[in-house]
C-alpha positions as a Markdown table, in Angstrom:
| # | Residue | x | y | z |
|---|---|---|---|---|
| 1 | Met | 84.0 | -1.0 | -175.7 |
| 2 | Thr | 83.6 | -0.7 | -179.7 |
| 3 | Arg | 83.2 | -3.5 | -181.7 |
| 4 | Glu | 83.7 | -4.8 | -185.0 |
| 5 | Lys | 80.1 | -5.6 | -185.9 |
| 6 | Asn | 79.3 | -9.3 | -186.6 |
| 7 | Lys | 76.4 | -10.3 | -188.7 |
| 8 | Ile | 73.9 | -12.6 | -187.4 |
| 9 | Leu | 71.6 | -14.3 | -189.5 |
| 10 | Leu | 68.1 | -14.9 | -187.7 |
| 11 | Val | 65.9 | -17.7 | -189.3 |
| 12 | Asp | 62.7 | -18.3 | -187.2 |
| 13 | Asp | 59.1 | -18.3 | -188.7 |
| 14 | Asp | 57.9 | -16.6 | -185.6 |
| 15 | Ala | 57.8 | -13.1 | -186.0 |
| 16 | Gly | 57.6 | -11.8 | -182.7 |
| 17 | His | 60.7 | -14.0 | -181.5 |
| 18 | Arg | 62.7 | -12.6 | -184.0 |
| 19 | Leu | 61.8 | -9.5 | -183.1 |
| 20 | Met | 62.8 | -10.0 | -179.2 |
| 21 | Leu | 66.1 | -11.7 | -180.5 |
| 22 | Lys | 66.8 | -8.8 | -183.0 |
| 23 | Ala | 66.1 | -6.0 | -180.0 |
| 24 | Thr | 68.5 | -8.2 | -177.3 |
| 25 | Leu | 71.1 | -8.7 | -180.0 |
| 26 | Ser | 71.5 | -5.0 | -181.8 |
| 27 | Gly | 71.8 | -3.6 | -178.4 |
| 28 | Glu | 74.8 | -6.0 | -178.1 |
| 29 | Gly | 76.2 | -4.2 | -181.0 |
| 30 | Tyr | 75.6 | -7.3 | -183.8 |
| 31 | Glu | 74.0 | -6.3 | -187.2 |
| 32 | Ile | 71.1 | -8.4 | -187.5 |
| 33 | Phe | 69.3 | -10.0 | -190.8 |
| 34 | Glu | 66.3 | -12.1 | -190.7 |
| 35 | Ala | 64.4 | -15.0 | -192.7 |
| 36 | Asp | 61.1 | -16.2 | -191.7 |
| 37 | Asp | 61.4 | -19.6 | -193.7 |
| 38 | Gly | 64.6 | -21.9 | -194.2 |
| 39 | Asp | 64.3 | -21.6 | -198.3 |
| 40 | Lys | 65.0 | -17.5 | -198.0 |
| 41 | Ala | 67.9 | -18.2 | -195.6 |
| 42 | Ile | 69.5 | -20.4 | -198.1 |
| 43 | Arg | 69.3 | -17.6 | -200.8 |
| 44 | Met | 70.3 | -15.1 | -198.2 |
| 45 | Val | 73.7 | -17.4 | -197.8 |
| 46 | Glu | 74.1 | -17.7 | -201.2 |
| 47 | Glu | 74.4 | -14.0 | -201.6 |
| 48 | Gln | 76.3 | -12.8 | -198.6 |
| 49 | Phe | 78.5 | -13.5 | -195.8 |
| 50 | Phe | 77.2 | -14.0 | -192.4 |
| 51 | Asp | 79.6 | -14.8 | -189.1 |
| 52 | Leu | 76.7 | -16.7 | -187.4 |
| 53 | Ile | 73.3 | -18.1 | -188.2 |
| 54 | Met | 70.5 | -18.6 | -185.1 |
| 55 | Leu | 68.1 | -21.4 | -187.0 |
| 56 | Asp | 65.1 | -22.8 | -185.9 |
| 57 | Leu | 64.1 | -26.4 | -186.4 |
| 58 | Lys | 60.3 | -26.4 | -186.6 |
| 59 | Met | 59.2 | -24.1 | -189.8 |
| 60 | Lys | 56.2 | -24.5 | -191.9 |
| 61 | Lys | 57.9 | -24.6 | -195.3 |
| 62 | Val | 61.8 | -25.4 | -195.0 |
| 63 | Asp | 63.0 | -26.9 | -191.7 |
| 64 | Gly | 65.8 | -26.2 | -190.1 |
| 65 | Ile | 67.3 | -29.3 | -190.8 |
| 66 | Glu | 67.2 | -29.3 | -194.3 |
| 67 | Ala | 68.4 | -25.6 | -194.4 |
| 68 | Leu | 71.1 | -27.0 | -192.2 |
| 69 | Gln | 72.4 | -29.1 | -194.8 |
| 70 | Arg | 72.1 | -26.7 | -197.5 |
| 71 | Ile | 73.6 | -24.0 | -196.0 |
| 72 | Lys | 76.6 | -26.1 | -194.8 |
| 73 | Gln | 76.9 | -27.3 | -198.1 |
| 74 | Ile | 77.3 | -23.5 | -199.5 |
| 75 | Ser | 79.6 | -22.5 | -196.8 |
| 76 | Pro | 80.7 | -24.8 | -194.3 |
| 77 | Ala | 82.5 | -22.6 | -192.4 |
| 78 | Ile | 79.6 | -20.2 | -190.9 |
| 79 | Pro | 78.6 | -21.5 | -187.5 |
| 80 | Val | 75.3 | -22.3 | -186.8 |
| 81 | Leu | 73.5 | -22.2 | -183.2 |
| 82 | Ile | 70.0 | -24.0 | -183.1 |
| 83 | Met | 66.8 | -23.0 | -181.9 |
| 84 | Thr | 64.1 | -25.6 | -181.2 |
| 85 | Ala | 60.9 | -26.0 | -178.8 |
| 86 | Tyr | 61.5 | -29.5 | -178.7 |
| 87 | Ala | 64.3 | -30.7 | -176.1 |
| 88 | Ser | 64.6 | -33.8 | -177.5 |
| 89 | Val | 68.2 | -35.2 | -177.6 |
| 90 | Lys | 67.8 | -37.1 | -180.9 |
| 91 | Thr | 66.6 | -33.6 | -182.7 |
| 92 | Ala | 69.8 | -32.4 | -181.3 |
| 93 | Val | 72.0 | -34.5 | -182.0 |
| 94 | Glu | 70.9 | -34.8 | -185.5 |
| 95 | Gly | 71.6 | -31.4 | -185.8 |
| 96 | Leu | 75.1 | -31.7 | -184.7 |
| 97 | Lys | 75.8 | -34.3 | -186.5 |
| 98 | Leu | 75.0 | -32.2 | -189.5 |
| 99 | Gly | 77.7 | -29.6 | -188.5 |
| 100 | Ala | 75.6 | -27.4 | -186.3 |
| 101 | Phe | 77.9 | -25.6 | -183.7 |
| 102 | Asp | 75.7 | -25.9 | -180.7 |
| 103 | Tyr | 72.1 | -25.9 | -179.5 |
| 104 | Met | 69.8 | -23.7 | -177.6 |
| 105 | Val | 66.2 | -25.1 | -176.3 |
| 106 | Lys | 63.2 | -22.8 | -176.2 |
| 107 | Pro | 62.1 | -20.4 | -174.5 |
| 108 | Leu | 65.4 | -18.8 | -175.0 |
| 109 | Asp | 67.6 | -17.4 | -171.7 |
| 110 | Met | 68.5 | -14.4 | -173.1 |
| 111 | Asp | 72.0 | -14.4 | -171.1 |
| 112 | Glu | 72.6 | -18.0 | -172.3 |
| 113 | Val | 72.1 | -16.6 | -175.6 |
| 114 | Lys | 74.7 | -13.5 | -175.5 |
| 115 | Leu | 77.1 | -16.0 | -173.6 |
| 116 | Thr | 76.6 | -19.0 | -176.2 |
| 117 | Ile | 77.0 | -16.4 | -179.2 |
| 118 | Glu | 80.1 | -14.8 | -177.5 |
| 119 | Lys | 81.6 | -18.0 | -177.6 |
| 120 | Thr | 80.8 | -19.3 | -180.6 |
| 121 | Leu | 82.8 | -16.3 | -181.9 |
| 122 | Asn | 85.5 | -16.5 | -180.3 |
| 123 | Tyr | 85.9 | -19.8 | -180.9 |
| 124 | Gln | 85.6 | -19.3 | -184.8 |
| 125 | Gln | 88.2 | -16.4 | -184.8 |
| 126 | Met | 90.4 | -18.5 | -182.6 |
| 127 | Lys | 89.8 | -21.1 | -185.5 |
| 128 | Ile | 90.9 | -18.7 | -188.4 |
| 129 | Glu | 93.7 | -17.1 | -186.4 |
| 130 | Asn | 95.0 | -20.6 | -185.8 |
| 131 | Lys | 94.6 | -21.7 | -189.6 |
| 132 | Val | 96.5 | -18.5 | -190.7 |
| 133 | Leu | 99.3 | -19.3 | -188.6 |
| 134 | Lys | 99.6 | -23.1 | -189.5 |
| 135 | Glu | 99.1 | -22.3 | -192.9 |
| 136 | Arg | 102.1 | -19.8 | -192.8 |
| 137 | Leu | 104.1 | -22.2 | -190.7 |
| 138 | Asp | 103.2 | -25.0 | -193.2 |
| 139 | Leu | 104.2 | -23.2 | -196.4 |
| 140 | Glu | 107.9 | -22.0 | -195.1 |
| 141 | Phe | 108.2 | -24.7 | -192.2 |
| 142 | Asp | 107.3 | -28.6 | -191.4 |
| 143 | Phe | 106.7 | -29.5 | -187.9 |
| 144 | Ser | 104.7 | -32.6 | -188.3 |
| 145 | Ser | 106.7 | -34.7 | -186.2 |
| 146 | Ile | 105.8 | -32.4 | -183.5 |
| 147 | Ile | 102.4 | -33.3 | -182.1 |
| 148 | Gly | 100.5 | -30.5 | -179.8 |
| 149 | Lys | 97.6 | -27.9 | -180.4 |
| 150 | Ser | 97.7 | -26.4 | -177.2 |
| 151 | Lys | 98.3 | -22.6 | -176.5 |
| 152 | Lys | 101.5 | -23.5 | -174.7 |
| 153 | Met | 102.9 | -25.4 | -177.8 |
| 154 | Arg | 101.6 | -23.0 | -180.5 |
| 155 | Asp | 103.9 | -20.6 | -178.6 |
| 156 | Val | 107.0 | -22.9 | -179.2 |
| 157 | Phe | 105.7 | -23.7 | -182.7 |
| 158 | Glu | 106.1 | -19.9 | -183.4 |
| 159 | Val | 109.5 | -19.4 | -181.6 |
| 160 | Leu | 110.9 | -22.7 | -184.0 |
| 161 | Ala | 109.4 | -20.6 | -187.1 |
| 162 | Met | 111.6 | -17.6 | -186.3 |
| 163 | Ala | 114.6 | -19.8 | -185.3 |
| 164 | Ala | 115.2 | -22.8 | -187.1 |
| 165 | Pro | 116.5 | -21.0 | -190.5 |
| 166 | Ser | 119.4 | -19.0 | -188.3 |
| 167 | Asp | 122.3 | -20.0 | -187.7 |
| 168 | Ala | 121.9 | -19.2 | -184.1 |
| 169 | Thr | 122.9 | -21.8 | -180.9 |
| 170 | Ile | 119.5 | -23.2 | -179.2 |
| 171 | Leu | 119.0 | -24.3 | -175.9 |
| 172 | Ile | 116.2 | -26.6 | -175.3 |
| 173 | Leu | 115.0 | -26.7 | -171.8 |
| 174 | Gly | 112.4 | -29.6 | -170.4 |
| 175 | Glu | 111.5 | -32.4 | -168.3 |
| 176 | Ser | 112.8 | -35.4 | -169.3 |
| 177 | Gly | 110.3 | -37.5 | -171.7 |
| 178 | Thr | 109.1 | -33.6 | -173.3 |
| 179 | Gly | 110.5 | -34.7 | -176.4 |
| 180 | Lys | 113.6 | -32.6 | -176.7 |
| 181 | Glu | 115.3 | -34.3 | -179.4 |
| 182 | Ile | 112.1 | -34.7 | -181.9 |
| 183 | Ile | 112.4 | -30.7 | -181.2 |
| 184 | Ala | 116.3 | -30.4 | -182.2 |
| 185 | Asn | 115.2 | -32.9 | -184.8 |
| 186 | Ala | 112.7 | -30.3 | -186.4 |
| 187 | Ile | 115.3 | -27.4 | -185.9 |
| 188 | His | 117.4 | -28.9 | -187.9 |
| 189 | Gln | 115.2 | -30.2 | -191.0 |
| 190 | Asn | 113.9 | -26.8 | -191.3 |
| 191 | Ser | 117.2 | -24.9 | -191.5 |
| 192 | Leu | 119.7 | -24.0 | -194.2 |
| 193 | Arg | 121.6 | -26.9 | -192.9 |
| 194 | Lys | 119.0 | -29.9 | -193.2 |
| 195 | Asp | 121.1 | -31.6 | -196.3 |
| 196 | Lys | 123.6 | -31.8 | -194.1 |
| 197 | Ala | 124.8 | -34.1 | -190.9 |
| 198 | Phe | 122.5 | -34.0 | -188.2 |
| 199 | Ile | 124.7 | -35.6 | -185.3 |
| 200 | Lys | 123.6 | -36.7 | -182.0 |
| 201 | Val | 125.6 | -36.9 | -178.5 |
| 202 | Asn | 124.0 | -37.8 | -175.0 |
| 203 | Cys | 126.3 | -35.9 | -172.9 |
| 204 | Ala | 125.4 | -38.0 | -169.6 |
| 205 | Ala | 125.5 | -41.7 | -171.3 |
| 206 | Leu | 129.9 | -41.3 | -171.6 |
| 207 | Ala | 132.6 | -40.8 | -168.9 |
| 208 | Glu | 134.4 | -37.6 | -169.3 |
| 209 | Asn | 137.4 | -39.2 | -171.1 |
| 210 | Leu | 135.0 | -41.3 | -173.7 |
| 211 | Leu | 132.9 | -38.0 | -174.1 |
| 212 | Glu | 136.1 | -36.2 | -174.9 |
| 213 | Ser | 136.9 | -38.8 | -177.3 |
| 214 | Glu | 133.5 | -38.9 | -178.7 |
| 215 | Leu | 133.5 | -34.9 | -179.4 |
| 216 | Phe | 136.6 | -34.3 | -180.6 |
| 217 | Gly | 138.4 | -37.7 | -181.9 |
| 218 | His | 141.2 | -38.8 | -181.1 |
| 219 | Glu | 145.1 | -40.1 | -182.7 |
| 220 | Lys | 146.5 | -43.5 | -183.0 |
| 221 | Gly | 148.2 | -44.2 | -179.6 |
| 222 | Ala | 146.2 | -41.2 | -177.7 |
| 223 | Phe | 145.0 | -43.5 | -174.9 |
| 224 | Thr | 145.0 | -47.4 | -174.5 |
| 225 | Gly | 142.9 | -49.0 | -176.9 |
| 226 | Ala | 143.5 | -46.0 | -179.4 |
| 227 | Met | 144.5 | -48.0 | -182.1 |
| 228 | Ala | 143.6 | -46.2 | -185.5 |
| 229 | Arg | 142.9 | -42.0 | -185.5 |
| 230 | Arg | 139.1 | -41.4 | -185.1 |
| 231 | Leu | 136.8 | -38.1 | -186.4 |
| 232 | Gly | 135.2 | -36.9 | -183.3 |
| 233 | Arg | 131.5 | -35.6 | -183.6 |
| 234 | Phe | 132.3 | -32.0 | -184.2 |
| 235 | Glu | 134.3 | -33.3 | -187.4 |
| 236 | Gln | 131.1 | -35.4 | -188.5 |
| 237 | Ala | 128.7 | -32.8 | -188.2 |
| 238 | His | 131.2 | -30.1 | -190.1 |
| 239 | Gly | 128.5 | -28.2 | -192.5 |
| 240 | Gly | 125.6 | -29.5 | -190.4 |
| 241 | Thr | 124.1 | -29.5 | -187.2 |
| 242 | Leu | 125.4 | -31.1 | -183.4 |
| 243 | Phe | 122.8 | -31.7 | -180.9 |
| 244 | Leu | 124.6 | -32.0 | -177.7 |
| 245 | Asp | 121.7 | -33.6 | -175.3 |
| 246 | Glu | 121.7 | -33.7 | -171.1 |
| 247 | Ile | 124.6 | -30.8 | -171.6 |
| 248 | Gly | 123.9 | -30.0 | -167.9 |
| 249 | Asp | 125.7 | -33.3 | -167.4 |
| 250 | Met | 129.0 | -32.4 | -168.8 |
| 251 | Thr | 132.2 | -31.7 | -166.6 |
| 252 | Leu | 133.6 | -28.3 | -166.2 |
| 253 | Ala | 136.5 | -29.2 | -168.2 |
| 254 | Thr | 134.5 | -30.8 | -171.0 |
| 255 | Gln | 132.4 | -27.4 | -170.7 |
| 256 | Ala | 135.7 | -25.3 | -171.4 |
| 257 | Lys | 136.3 | -27.1 | -174.5 |
| 258 | Ile | 132.5 | -27.0 | -175.7 |
| 259 | Leu | 133.1 | -23.1 | -175.0 |
| 260 | Arg | 136.3 | -22.8 | -177.4 |
| 261 | Val | 134.5 | -24.3 | -180.0 |
| 262 | Leu | 131.6 | -21.9 | -180.1 |
| 263 | Gln | 133.7 | -19.4 | -179.7 |
| 264 | Glu | 136.7 | -19.9 | -181.9 |
| 265 | Gly | 135.4 | -22.8 | -183.9 |
| 266 | Glu | 138.1 | -24.8 | -183.6 |
| 267 | Phe | 139.9 | -28.0 | -181.6 |
| 268 | Glu | 142.7 | -30.1 | -181.3 |
| 269 | Arg | 141.9 | -34.5 | -181.4 |
| 270 | Leu | 143.0 | -36.1 | -178.2 |
| 271 | Gly | 146.7 | -36.7 | -178.4 |
| 272 | Gly | 147.0 | -34.4 | -181.4 |
| 273 | Glu | 148.5 | -31.2 | -182.5 |
| 274 | Lys | 147.1 | -29.9 | -184.9 |
| 275 | Thr | 144.1 | -27.5 | -184.8 |
| 276 | Ile | 140.9 | -28.4 | -186.2 |
| 277 | Arg | 138.1 | -25.9 | -187.8 |
| 278 | Val | 134.5 | -26.8 | -188.1 |
| 279 | Asp | 131.4 | -25.1 | -189.2 |
| 280 | Val | 128.7 | -26.5 | -186.9 |
| 281 | Arg | 125.6 | -25.4 | -185.6 |
| 282 | Ile | 125.2 | -26.3 | -181.6 |
| 283 | Ile | 121.7 | -27.4 | -180.1 |
| 284 | Ala | 121.9 | -28.2 | -176.6 |
| 285 | Ala | 119.3 | -29.9 | -174.3 |
| 286 | Thr | 119.0 | -30.2 | -170.4 |
| 287 | Asn | 116.5 | -31.3 | -168.1 |
| 288 | Lys | 118.3 | -29.4 | -165.0 |
| 289 | Asp | 118.0 | -26.2 | -163.9 |
| 290 | Leu | 121.2 | -24.5 | -165.5 |
| 291 | Asp | 120.4 | -21.0 | -163.8 |
| 292 | Ala | 120.8 | -23.2 | -160.5 |
| 293 | Glu | 123.8 | -25.1 | -162.2 |
| 294 | Val | 125.5 | -21.7 | -162.6 |
| 295 | Ser | 124.7 | -20.4 | -159.0 |
| 296 | Ala | 126.3 | -23.9 | -157.8 |
| 297 | Asp | 129.7 | -23.3 | -160.0 |
| 298 | Arg | 128.6 | -26.4 | -161.6 |
| 299 | Phe | 128.2 | -25.1 | -165.0 |
| 300 | Arg | 130.2 | -22.5 | -166.7 |
| 301 | Lys | 128.1 | -19.1 | -166.8 |
| 302 | Asp | 130.1 | -17.9 | -170.0 |
| 303 | Leu | 128.9 | -21.1 | -171.8 |
| 304 | Phe | 125.4 | -20.5 | -170.7 |
| 305 | Phe | 125.2 | -17.1 | -172.1 |
| 306 | Arg | 126.8 | -18.7 | -175.2 |
| 307 | Leu | 124.4 | -21.9 | -175.3 |
| 308 | Ser | 121.2 | -19.7 | -174.8 |
| 309 | Val | 121.0 | -17.2 | -177.3 |
| 310 | Val | 117.5 | -19.0 | -178.7 |
| 311 | Pro | 116.1 | -20.7 | -175.2 |
| 312 | Ile | 113.2 | -22.8 | -175.8 |
| 313 | Thr | 111.4 | -24.6 | -172.9 |
| 314 | Leu | 109.2 | -27.4 | -173.9 |
| 315 | Pro | 105.9 | -27.5 | -171.6 |
| 316 | Pro | 105.3 | -30.6 | -169.2 |
| 317 | Leu | 102.7 | -32.9 | -170.5 |
| 318 | Arg | 100.4 | -31.9 | -167.2 |
| 319 | Gln | 100.5 | -28.6 | -168.3 |
| 320 | Arg | 99.0 | -29.2 | -172.0 |
| 321 | Lys | 96.6 | -31.9 | -171.1 |
| 322 | Glu | 94.7 | -30.9 | -174.4 |
| 323 | Asp | 97.4 | -32.4 | -176.6 |
| 324 | Ile | 96.7 | -35.8 | -174.4 |
| 325 | Pro | 94.2 | -37.0 | -177.0 |
| 326 | Pro | 96.0 | -36.4 | -180.2 |
| 327 | Leu | 99.0 | -37.7 | -178.7 |
| 328 | Ala | 97.6 | -40.7 | -177.5 |
| 329 | Glu | 95.5 | -41.3 | -181.0 |
| 330 | His | 98.8 | -40.7 | -182.6 |
| 331 | Phe | 100.4 | -43.5 | -180.8 |
| 332 | Leu | 97.7 | -46.1 | -180.7 |
| 333 | Lys | 98.0 | -46.1 | -184.9 |
| 334 | Lys | 101.9 | -46.0 | -184.4 |
| 335 | Tyr | 101.9 | -49.1 | -182.5 |
| 336 | Ala | 98.7 | -50.9 | -183.6 |
| 337 | Glu | 100.0 | -51.0 | -187.2 |
| 338 | Lys | 103.4 | -52.1 | -185.4 |
| 339 | Asn | 101.6 | -55.1 | -184.0 |
| 340 | His | 99.2 | -55.9 | -186.5 |
| 341 | Arg | 96.4 | -54.8 | -184.2 |
| 342 | Leu | 92.7 | -53.5 | -185.2 |
| 343 | Leu | 91.8 | -51.3 | -182.8 |
| 344 | Arg | 89.1 | -48.3 | -183.0 |
| 345 | Gly | 90.3 | -45.8 | -180.2 |
| 346 | Phe | 89.7 | -45.1 | -176.9 |
| 347 | Ala | 86.7 | -45.8 | -174.4 |
| 348 | Pro | 85.3 | -42.3 | -173.0 |
| 349 | Ala | 86.8 | -44.1 | -169.5 |
| 350 | Ala | 90.2 | -44.9 | -170.8 |
| 351 | Leu | 90.4 | -41.3 | -172.3 |
| 352 | Asp | 89.4 | -39.6 | -168.9 |
| 353 | Leu | 91.9 | -41.7 | -167.0 |
| 354 | Leu | 94.4 | -40.7 | -169.1 |
| 355 | Met | 93.3 | -36.8 | -168.7 |
| 356 | Arg | 93.5 | -37.0 | -165.5 |
| 357 | Tyr | 96.9 | -38.9 | -164.8 |
| 358 | Asp | 99.6 | -36.4 | -164.3 |
| 359 | Trp | 102.3 | -37.9 | -166.6 |
| 360 | Pro | 105.6 | -37.3 | -164.8 |
| 361 | Gly | 107.4 | -39.0 | -166.9 |
| 362 | Asn | 105.7 | -36.8 | -169.9 |
| 363 | Val | 105.3 | -37.8 | -173.5 |
| 364 | Arg | 107.8 | -41.1 | -173.2 |
| 365 | Glu | 105.4 | -42.3 | -170.5 |
| 366 | Leu | 102.5 | -41.9 | -172.2 |
| 367 | Glu | 103.7 | -43.4 | -175.6 |
| 368 | Asn | 105.1 | -46.8 | -173.0 |
| 369 | Val | 101.6 | -46.9 | -171.8 |
| 370 | Ile | 99.7 | -46.9 | -174.8 |
| 371 | Glu | 102.3 | -49.3 | -176.4 |
| 372 | Arg | 101.7 | -51.5 | -173.6 |
| 373 | Ala | 97.8 | -50.5 | -173.9 |
| 374 | Val | 97.8 | -52.1 | -177.5 |
| 375 | Ile | 99.7 | -54.8 | -176.8 |
| 376 | Met | 97.0 | -55.8 | -173.6 |
| 377 | Ser | 94.2 | -54.6 | -174.8 |
| 378 | Arg | 91.2 | -57.5 | -175.5 |
| 379 | Glu | 88.6 | -55.6 | -176.9 |
| 380 | Lys | 88.1 | -53.6 | -180.0 |
| 381 | Met | 88.8 | -49.9 | -178.0 |
| 382 | Ile | 91.1 | -49.1 | -175.4 |
| 383 | Thr | 89.5 | -49.6 | -172.2 |
| 384 | Pro | 90.7 | -48.8 | -168.7 |
| 385 | Glu | 91.6 | -52.7 | -167.8 |
| 386 | Ala | 94.0 | -52.6 | -170.9 |
| 387 | Leu | 96.0 | -49.1 | -169.0 |
| 388 | Pro | 98.3 | -50.3 | -166.0 |
| 389 | Ala | 96.7 | -51.0 | -162.5 |
| 390 | Gly | 98.8 | -48.1 | -161.0 |
| 391 | Leu | 97.6 | -45.5 | -162.9 |
| 392 | Lys | 94.1 | -45.4 | -162.0 |
| 393 | Ser | 95.3 | -45.4 | -157.8 |
| 394 | Ile | 97.9 | -43.0 | -158.9 |
| 395 | Ala | 95.4 | -40.5 | -160.8 |
| 396 | Gln | 92.8 | -40.9 | -157.6 |
| 397 | Asp | 95.7 | -39.9 | -155.1 |
| 398 | Gln | 96.3 | -36.7 | -157.4 |
| 399 | Gln | 93.1 | -36.0 | -157.0 |
| 400 | Asp | 93.0 | -36.6 | -153.2 |
| 401 | Ser | 96.1 | -34.0 | -153.1 |
| 402 | Leu | 94.1 | -31.5 | -154.7 |
| 403 | Ser | 91.2 | -31.8 | -152.5 |
| 404 | Asp | 93.7 | -31.7 | -149.5 |
| 405 | Ala | 95.0 | -28.4 | -151.0 |
| 406 | Met | 91.3 | -26.9 | -151.0 |
| 407 | Val | 91.2 | -27.2 | -147.2 |
| 408 | Gly | 90.4 | -23.8 | -145.7 |
| 409 | Arg | 89.4 | -22.0 | -148.9 |
| 410 | Ser | 86.1 | -20.3 | -149.2 |
| 411 | Ile | 83.3 | -22.7 | -151.1 |
| 412 | Lys | 83.2 | -20.3 | -154.2 |
| 413 | Asp | 86.9 | -20.2 | -154.7 |
| 414 | Val | 87.2 | -24.0 | -154.7 |
| 415 | Glu | 84.4 | -24.5 | -157.0 |
| 416 | Lys | 86.1 | -22.1 | -159.3 |
| 417 | Glu | 89.3 | -23.8 | -159.5 |
| 418 | Leu | 87.7 | -26.8 | -160.0 |
| 419 | Ile | 86.2 | -25.6 | -162.9 |
| 420 | Ile | 88.4 | -23.9 | -164.2 |
| 421 | Lys | 90.9 | -27.0 | -164.1 |
| 422 | Thr | 88.3 | -29.2 | -165.6 |
| 423 | Leu | 88.1 | -27.2 | -168.6 |
| 424 | Glu | 91.9 | -27.2 | -168.8 |
| 425 | Gln | 91.6 | -30.9 | -168.8 |
| 426 | Thr | 89.3 | -31.3 | -171.1 |
| 427 | Gly | 90.8 | -28.6 | -173.7 |
| 428 | His | 87.7 | -26.4 | -172.6 |
| 429 | Asn | 84.9 | -29.0 | -174.3 |
| 430 | Ile | 82.0 | -27.6 | -172.3 |
| 431 | Thr | 80.2 | -31.0 | -172.9 |
| 432 | His | 82.9 | -33.1 | -171.6 |
| 433 | Ala | 83.9 | -30.7 | -168.9 |
| 434 | Ala | 80.1 | -31.0 | -167.7 |
| 435 | Glu | 79.7 | -34.5 | -167.5 |
| 436 | Leu | 82.9 | -34.8 | -165.0 |
| 437 | Leu | 81.7 | -32.2 | -163.1 |
| 438 | Gly | 78.3 | -33.7 | -162.7 |
| 439 | Leu | 76.6 | -30.7 | -164.4 |
| 440 | Thr | 74.2 | -30.3 | -167.2 |
| 441 | Arg | 75.5 | -28.2 | -170.3 |
| 442 | Arg | 73.3 | -25.2 | -169.2 |
| 443 | Gly | 74.2 | -25.7 | -165.2 |
| 444 | Leu | 78.0 | -25.2 | -166.2 |
| 445 | Gln | 77.3 | -22.3 | -168.6 |
| 446 | Tyr | 75.4 | -20.4 | -165.8 |
| 447 | Lys | 78.5 | -21.4 | -163.4 |
| 448 | Leu | 80.9 | -19.9 | -165.7 |
| 449 | Lys | 78.4 | -16.5 | -166.0 |
| 450 | Glu | 78.0 | -16.7 | -162.1 |
| 451 | Leu | 82.0 | -17.0 | -161.4 |
| 452 | Gly | 83.1 | -15.2 | -164.0 |
| 453 | Ile | 85.4 | -17.6 | -165.7 |
| 454 | Lys | 86.0 | -16.4 | -169.5 |
């Protein structure tokens, strides 16, 4: 496969070591540049761009730490891999704190070097692509109310960016607690109707006759207790957006009336004869499987087609666990301010527990748990003791169920699936995943290569 040549700068005062690396990496299709001292490397970075720098820490003139600091001042975005014959955690951590991407211990394992370089460059490319996408979305749209950096949520953002400015009817699908109302509000705020009304109706909260009155309004005397004319939600939303939440709970009779408004843009108030025309954009949401509801004749097929011009499916939180840390931090800040608490964040054990739990109640459940933890916490950080007692046992039960599901499978397959699930759980953080699996970072990297995990 032909690859576009990435430029790698080797910085090492050991000419033999540079020669070995250059021969290996040139054979992998990289364009190699060399510097025998940190000072020369700094000048080269000032003069041209490199995709990656491999930097030895111990050099006679300007050492690696000083060179790293200067390089990061000149070009903060260039990923730097530290090479050191001194496997001290203190030295490596110092480099990482100064902005190094990762470190490798001499004598270098060439397979590990190639794997680390590939992963670093892939990560850097993904950062660039995400930055470009974010800048494009931020330029045109504001989705700051929605927290999520996972691939599944980035896919949702792309659909939102295309659908929001249109007048298309949108159907938001997803389990309870996934944030359907937040998405609906974001669509309205990024539409051409953002200066008009955004009206919300929960279709599951009202009986049929009350729901029809809520939606279409009524005339004085239309039913017992109707003491005056009342404008319905459709009229209130004229020119703007009407959000019909839990539309799957609507009766067939009310569905027929909604269909008429979608098709003709008109309706009559309860007890009235005058036909009222409205210009309203509809966003609907449900946690039900509408395909199944249509098959069971509980939901009109024609209404389903009318509503789902642009369907958006929100992933449950268990399928985007890398979004748990930023969501938890957001809720921590929100409720710490609300309750006048000074909390610095989450203890690693508490965050690990949040990551292992499957969150059947999704983002709403996570928010409730964090609010409770803020109130109950006696420490400066959220610890496991501040979390609900049942959370740990349920997370363990889920872990046990996973173990049962692996019975009868080969050790290699079980090992591969466990590593994949742990990487997904940690947002592909190699160091954190290795800790959870009881491996060293290098040991996990070896397993990834051995099992063919990308």
